C-alpha positions as CSV (number, residue, x, y, z in Angstrom):
1,T,18.4,-6.3,-5.9
2,I,16.5,-3.6,-4.0
3,H,19.7,-1.6,-3.7
4,N,20.4,-1.6,-7.5
5,L,16.7,-0.7,-8.3
6,S,16.8,2.2,-5.9
7,L,19.7,3.7,-7.9
8,L,17.4,4.0,-11.0
9,S,16.4,7.6,-12.0
10,L,12.7,7.9,-12.4
11,S,13.4,10.1,-15.5
12,M,15.0,7.0,-17.1
13,L,11.6,5.1,-16.8
14,D,9.7,7.6,-19.0
15,V,6.9,7.9,-16.5
16,P,3.7,9.5,-17.9
17,P,1.5,11.9,-15.9
18,L,-1.8,10.9,-14.5
19,S,-4.7,10.8,-17.0
20,C,-7.9,12.7,-16.3
21,S,-9.8,9.5,-15.4
22,E,-7.0,8.4,-13.0
23,M,-7.0,11.8,-11.4
24,D,-10.7,11.7,-10.9
25,G,-10.5,8.4,-9.2
26,I,-7.8,9.6,-6.8
27,E,-9.6,12.8,-6.0
28,K,-12.7,10.8,-5.1
29,L,-10.7,8.6,-2.8
30,F,-8.9,11.6,-1.1
31,D,-11.9,13.9,-1.3
32,S,-12.3,14.6,2.4
33,P,-9.8,16.4,4.7
34,V,-8.3,14.4,7.5
35,E,-9.3,15.0,11.1
36,D,-6.9,14.4,13.9
37,T,-9.5,13.0,16.3
38,P,-11.2,9.6,16.3
39,T,-14.6,11.3,16.7
40,A,-14.2,13.9,14.0
41,A,-17.2,15.0,12.0
42,G,-15.1,14.7,8.9
43,R,-15.2,11.4,7.2
44,W,-11.5,10.5,7.7
45,K,-11.1,9.6,11.4
46,L,-7.8,9.2,13.1
47,A,-7.1,5.5,13.9
48,C,-3.6,5.7,15.3
49,E,-0.4,7.8,15.4
50,I,3.0,6.2,15.0
51,D,6.5,7.6,16.0
52,G,5.0,10.5,17.8
53,G,2.8,11.5,14.9
54,R,5.4,11.1,12.1
55,L,2.9,8.7,10.6
56,R,-0.9,9.0,11.0
57,V,-3.4,6.4,9.9
58,Y,-7.0,7.4,9.3
59,S,-10.1,5.4,8.5
60,R,-13.4,6.0,6.7
61,Q,-16.4,3.9,6.0
62,K,-19.3,4.0,3.5
63,D,-21.8,1.4,2.3
64,G,-19.8,-1.6,3.4
65,S,-16.5,-0.2,2.2
66,L,-13.5,0.4,4.4
67,M,-10.9,3.0,3.4
68,L,-7.6,3.5,5.2
69,R,-5.3,6.5,4.6
70,A,-1.7,7.0,5.9
71,T,0.1,10.3,5.8
72,G,3.5,11.2,7.0
73,S,7.2,11.1,6.1
74,I,9.9,8.5,5.8
75,D,13.6,8.5,5.3
76,G,14.6,7.7,1.8
77,T,14.2,8.8,-1.8
78,I,11.1,8.2,-3.9
79,A,13.0,5.7,-6.0
80,E,14.1,3.8,-2.9
81,C,10.5,3.6,-1.6
82,I,9.3,2.3,-5.0
83,A,12.2,-0.2,-5.2
84,L,11.4,-1.6,-1.8
85,F,7.9,-2.6,-2.8
86,N,8.8,-3.4,-6.4
87,E,10.7,-6.5,-5.1
88,I,7.5,-8.5,-4.8
89,D,9.1,-11.8,-4.1
90,L,11.0,-10.4,-1.1
91,L,7.9,-9.0,0.6
92,C,7.4,-12.1,2.7
93,E,11.0,-11.8,3.9
94,W,10.3,-8.6,5.9
95,N,6.5,-8.3,6.1
96,K,5.0,-10.8,8.5
97,G,1.6,-10.2,7.0
98,V,2.6,-11.7,3.6
99,Q,2.9,-15.5,3.3
100,S,3.9,-15.4,-0.4
101,A,4.0,-12.9,-3.2
102,S,4.6,-13.2,-6.9
103,F,4.4,-11.3,-10.2
104,E,1.6,-12.3,-12.5
105,H,3.1,-10.4,-15.4
106,S,4.8,-7.1,-16.3
107,V,3.1,-4.8,-18.8
108,S,6.0,-2.4,-18.7
109,P,8.8,-1.4,-16.3
110,I,6.2,0.9,-14.6
111,E,3.1,-1.3,-14.9
112,R,2.9,-4.6,-13.0
113,N,0.3,-7.2,-12.1
114,V,1.1,-9.0,-8.8
115,H,-0.6,-11.1,-6.2
116,A,0.0,-12.0,-2.6
117,L,-1.4,-14.4,0.1
118,C,-1.9,-12.2,3.1
119,S,-2.2,-13.3,6.8
120,L,-4.6,-10.9,8.4
121,P,-4.9,-10.5,12.2
122,W,-7.2,-12.9,14.0
123,P,-10.2,-13.4,13.5
124,L,-9.8,-12.4,9.8
125,P,-8.9,-15.3,7.4
126,C,-6.0,-15.5,5.0
127,M,-6.9,-13.9,1.7
128,V,-5.4,-13.4,-1.7
129,V,-4.8,-9.9,-2.8
130,R,-4.3,-9.1,-6.5
131,L,-3.1,-5.7,-7.7
132,S,-2.6,-4.2,-11.1
133,A,-0.4,-1.1,-10.4
134,C,1.3,1.6,-12.4
135,L,3.5,4.6,-11.7
136,R,2.5,8.0,-12.8
137,L,3.8,11.6,-12.4
138,D,1.7,13.7,-10.0
139,P,0.7,16.9,-11.8
140,T,-0.3,18.5,-8.4
141,C,3.3,18.2,-7.0
142,E,6.6,19.1,-8.5
143,R,8.9,16.0,-8.7
144,G,6.0,13.9,-7.1
145,V,4.8,10.6,-8.3
146,V,1.7,8.5,-7.7
147,V,1.4,4.7,-7.5
148,I,-2.1,3.8,-8.5
149,G,-3.8,0.4,-8.9
150,S,-6.8,-1.9,-8.3
151,S,-7.6,-5.6,-8.4
152,P,-7.5,-6.9,-12.0
153,S,-10.5,-8.6,-13.5
154,T,-10.5,-12.4,-12.9
155,K,-9.9,-14.3,-16.1
156,S,-9.0,-17.9,-15.4
157,N,-7.5,-18.5,-18.8
158,S,-4.9,-15.8,-18.3
159,M,-4.0,-16.5,-14.6
160,P,-0.9,-18.5,-13.7
161,N,-1.6,-22.0,-12.3
162,A,-0.2,-21.1,-8.9
163,L,-2.6,-18.3,-8.6
164,K,-5.5,-20.5,-9.7
165,Q,-4.6,-22.9,-6.9
166,L,-4.5,-20.1,-4.3
167,L,-7.9,-18.8,-5.4
168,H,-9.3,-22.3,-5.1
169,R,-8.2,-22.5,-1.5
170,Y,-8.6,-18.9,-0.3
171,D,-11.0,-16.0,-1.0
172,E,-9.8,-12.9,-2.8
173,L,-10.0,-9.5,-1.1
174,P,-10.8,-7.1,-4.0
175,L,-9.1,-3.7,-3.9
176,R,-11.3,-1.1,-5.4
177,L,-8.5,1.4,-5.5
178,L,-5.1,2.0,-4.1
179,A,-3.3,5.3,-4.5
180,C,-0.1,6.5,-2.9
181,R,1.4,9.9,-3.5
182,L,5.2,10.3,-2.9
183,S,7.0,13.6,-3.0
184,P,10.4,14.8,-1.7
185,L,10.3,16.9,1.4
186,P,11.5,20.5,0.8
187,N,14.0,20.4,3.7
188,A,15.5,17.0,2.6
189,T,19.2,16.8,1.6
190,T,21.2,14.5,-0.5
191,E,22.8,13.1,2.6
192,H,19.4,12.7,4.4
193,P,16.7,12.2,1.8
194,Q,13.1,12.2,3.0
195,C,9.8,11.9,1.2
196,Q,6.2,12.7,2.0
197,I,3.7,9.9,1.9
198,D,-0.1,10.2,1.4
199,G,-1.6,6.8,0.6
200,A,-5.0,5.4,0.7
201,I,-6.7,2.0,0.0
202,H,-10.3,1.2,-0.6
203,V,-11.5,-2.4,0.1
204,D,-14.9,-4.1,0.6
205,F,-14.7,-5.2,4.3
206,R,-17.8,-7.4,3.8
207,R,-15.6,-9.8,1.9
208,M,-13.1,-9.7,4.8
209,L,-15.8,-10.7,7.3
210,G,-17.7,-13.1,5.0
211,M,-20.7,-10.7,5.1
212,H,-23.2,-9.9,2.3
213,A,-25.0,-6.6,1.8
214,A,-28.3,-6.6,3.6
215,A,-31.4,-4.8,2.2
216,N,-31.1,-2.1,4.9
217,G,-27.4,-1.6,4.3
218,V,-24.2,-2.8,6.1
219,P,-23.4,-1.6,9.6
220,E,-20.1,0.2,10.2
221,L,-17.3,-1.5,12.0
222,P,-16.7,0.0,15.4
223,H,-13.9,2.6,15.2
224,Q,-12.1,0.9,18.1
225,V,-11.9,-2.4,16.0
226,I,-10.3,-0.5,13.1
227,A,-7.8,1.2,15.4
228,M,-6.9,-2.1,16.9
229,L,-6.4,-3.7,13.5
230,V,-4.2,-0.9,12.3
231,N,-2.1,-1.1,15.5
232,V,-1.6,-4.8,15.0
233,L,-0.6,-4.4,11.3
234,Q,1.7,-1.4,11.5
235,P,4.7,-3.2,13.1
236,W,4.6,-5.7,10.2
237,V,4.9,-3.0,7.6
238,W,6.1,0.4,8.9
239,R,8.9,-0.7,11.2
240,P,10.7,-3.1,8.9
241,A,10.2,-0.7,5.9
242,E,11.8,2.1,7.9
243,K,14.8,-0.1,8.7
244,L,15.2,-1.4,5.2
245,L,15.1,2.0,3.6
246,A,17.8,3.2,6.1
247,A,19.9,0.2,5.2
248,L,19.6,0.9,1.4
249,H,22.4,3.5,1.7
250,D,24.8,0.6,2.5
251,P,24.3,-2.6,0.5
252,T,26.0,-4.8,3.1
253,S,23.5,-3.5,5.6
254,V,20.6,-4.8,3.5
255,Q,22.1,-8.3,3.4
256,S,22.8,-8.2,7.1
257,W,19.2,-7.1,7.7
258,F,17.8,-10.0,5.8
259,D,20.2,-12.4,7.5
260,R,18.8,-11.3,10.9
261,A,15.2,-11.4,9.7
262,T,15.5,-15.0,8.5
């Protein structure tokens, strides 16, 4: 269960540090400072603020790519945050944007290949998202970890039949890179654990819109459209994740939460 997984100590999982190549990829994704205005000269532009600025979501575009970045804090330990999203088959129970989700296979306890059928806000179509993700120690932050991943290469002979059927019906949205840094807040206590989040995702929005690169490049999506998309998506992810993490400290609350959700 999510509650039992959250009790695992990260030290028990023998998590290795980021490799040099992994660090280079993350630094390129995070290479520009965030700016707290939607018209900032910096490349990360503020898309929306949630809970009075407790969570801020930024966007950035380049050559037909869309990057989203979320920074903020959430109640819960690092292990609890990882456990929540590690239960892939339960994602559709609390995240309205996920129709179905399954493991493809587990390389190790800290390396997983998963896929999900995601319902994106209108007018975007349903798309299959595949992710090969792993857990690493963050050498830039004491007691911090990084979840890093991207879409695996498509090899039909190694894919489960259920995934082949999904890809026959729906397009895949390739993830060029996903990275999420998690670190405990310095003022957090055992009774009230909190962790800092700094996560980013890099996708090709031409695939989302059924577009193809033109000879003269791809026009940027209007910032207002991105802000609207983020505001539609955040109640599907942020609110229920907050409530579930709060309920993890009482296993009966987790079951009650799912009973209400279903």
